[in-house]
N, C-alpha and C positions, 0 to 999 in steps of 0.2 A: 322554782319548783323542780324537784328531782323527777327525772323520767322513771316511770315504773319499769322494773325488770319483769319480763314474762317468763314464767316457769311452767313447763309442761310436765305433768306427772303421768307417767305411762305405765299401764298394767295390761294384763291380758283381757279380762272381762270388763274393766272399767265400771265395776258395780260395788266394790267394797273399799279396798285400801286406797286406790287413787282418788275416789270420790271424797273420802274422809280427809285425805291429804290436801286436796284442792280447797275444801272448806276451812281447814285449820290454817293453811298458809295464807289464804285470803284474809282471815281474821287476825292471826298473830303477827303478820307482816304487812298489815294494811298500810297503804301509803308508800310502801317500798316495792311490793311485789304484786303482780297480777298472775294468779295461778289458774291454770286450765288443766283438765285431765282428759285422757282418751285411752282407748284400748286397741290392742291389735286384733282382738276378736270380741267386740263389745256385746254384753248381755242386753236383754230387752229392757231391763229397768235396774235402778239402784236397789241394792239389798235393803230390806226393811230394817235389819239390824244396824246397818251403817247409818241410816237416817236417825234411828232411835238413839244410837250412841252420840251422835252430834247434837241432837235435841236435848239430851241430858245436860249438856253444858251450854245450852241456849245458843249454839252456833247456827248460823243461817243455813238452811237447806234448800230454799227456794231456787229453782233453776238447775239443780243438780240432775243430770241425766247422762246415761252412757252415750258415748260418741266414738266413732271410728277415728283413728289417727289421721286419716285422709281429710277429715273435717277441719283439722287445725294445722296441717302440714305447711301452709303458706303464712301462718302467723309469724310475727317477728320474735321468735323464741330465743331467749338468752341462756336458758339452762333446761336440759332434759333430765328428769329424775325417773329412773326405773325402780319400781317397788316390788317387782317379782322377777325371778330368774328367766322365765319365758319371755317377758317383754325385753329384758336385757339382750337376750340372744336374737330376738327378731326385731330389734329397734330399727325403724326405717332410716333411710338416708334423707336428710333434710336438704332443702335447696341451697343452704349456706352452712358453713361450719358452725356447730353448736356444742357448747360445753356439756358434758354428761357426768352424772354421778349415779351410782347404784346403791340403793338403801332397801334391801329386801325386808319384807314383813310377812308374818304368818297370814294365810288366807283364812278369815273366819267364816267364809260363806257357808251357810247351812248349820252353823253352830249357835249356841245360846248367846243372848245379848252380852253376857259377861266377856265372851271372847272378843266381840266387837269393841267393847270398852277397853280391854287390855291393848288391843291393836291401836285404837285411837290414841291412848295415852303414850304408847311407844312412838307413834308417828310424831306426836307433839314433842316428846322428849328428845328424839334422835334426828328427825327430819328437819325441823325448824332450824336448829343450830347448823346442820350440814348445809342447808340452802343459804343461810346467812354467810357462812364461811366461803362457799363456792362463788357467791356473788360479791363478796367483799363488803357486806353490809354491816 
């Protein structure tokens, strides 16, 4: 049995892009990757648009909640993915060397559901292959 690679998706608020990325990676790369997400300044809850966009594809949303990067800093992370420029600039130092990639996406927070759907589809189209490549899957 192959050991799952742990991917941390890091964003500022951990309420939209990183939450959708966590759900998509856990679904599309099931059995290969365990995705987590966190924020440098997490919001109080996941954006309703992010949940709705995931549910349109029947992707699991149970358990998604914003968390501070400190909550996952000691996890055995194999890859950090920053999905916003702020998170890239303020990415914390991890206890051991960790590979990093930057894949920025538009922040749909406060916009109509269609914006969340566009970002969700971009995450699936760009981030999943980038993670596969970065981890050699």
